[in-house]
N, C-alpha and C positions, 0 to 999 in steps of 0.2 A: 618790107622785108621780112620782119620779124611779125610772123602770124599765130603761132600757139602761143596758150598760156603754159605757162612751166614756174614751178618753186625752185627759190634757192634758199639752202640752211646755209648763213654767214657762219664765223667765228667756231668752228671744231675745235674741241679740247678734247684730251683724253679722258675718258672718266674713272680711270685705273683700276677697271677691269676686264681691259681688253676691248672695250666698247669706246663710243665718242658720246659726248653732250655737245649742243648747239644753242645758239640765238633763238630766238622766236624766226621763224621762216617768212620769207616774203616774197609775194606775187611777182613775177618777172614776164616778158613777152620775149619770145625765143624764137629761134630758127635752129633745129636738129637736122645735121648730115652725117650718119651713121653709115663711116666709111676710116676703114685705118690709115693713118697719117703719122709721117714720122715729125716729131717736135722735140727740139732742142730745150731740155729745163734750164734752169737758170744756174744750177751748177756745174752744166757741161754734158749732164747725163741726157742720152737718148731715151723717147720714148715714143712707143708706140701705140696713140689713143685707139679706141674704139667710137670716136665720136665727136665731132668739132661741132660747139652751140656758140650760134651768136645770141646776145643776151642785149637788154637794153639799158642795164645799171653798171656803176661801176663795180667791179668785186675787189673785196679787200683782202688780203692776204692778214691773217693773227699777227698781233704785236710779237707773240711768243714762236711764229714760224711755222706751227702745226700745219698751215695749208691754205686752202682757197675756200672751201666747205662744199658743199654739196649740192646737187642740181638734179631736179626729176621732169621728167615730161610729162606731168601731170598738172592741172590747173589748183592753186591753193584752197579753192573753194569746195574740192572734190576730196580734200583729205580730212577723213575722220578724227574727229577733235581729240580721241585718246591716243593717237600716236601722231599727233601734229608735231611733235619737238624730236620724231625718232625718224631720220631721214632715209636709213638702214628698211625700215617697215614699210617706208614708199617707195619703192625700186630706183631710189636717187642713187647716183653715180658719184665719187670722187673727184672735184676738180682738180687734174694734176699739172696743169699749165694755162697760164692766163695771159693776154696782151690788148692791148688797148692803143689803137691806132687814130691817130687825128687824118682828117681828110685834109689835103691841100690846101684850103684857106681855114683848117683849124676850127670851123662851126659845128661839125659833128665828130663821130666817134666812132669806129668799129671795133666793138668788147666781145672779144673772141676766147672761148675757154673750152680746151680739149680735156676730154674724159677719159 
């Protein structure tokens, strides 16, 4: 099901100049579905997403709650080293919502991010 290579930038933090800084990016297997979808955020607000992305690893909310990170539909190996730590320079999208649902047997998980 997860047939594309993507890149995930975890732990975003404000850089104090209107931008962000992130941790080292991670390679992920993904499946992108580009469609608008109504998503209920944890704080009760509604969001119209631009894409739904299934991923093969657990995404972590930052300890200070700045967000889930950023996802790009580009393989980590295709990103030039000079812009590796800048998700905005790589066409990445901010993850607005994330859910991790176990299967009925609890042996696998469906991890979905909405951008």
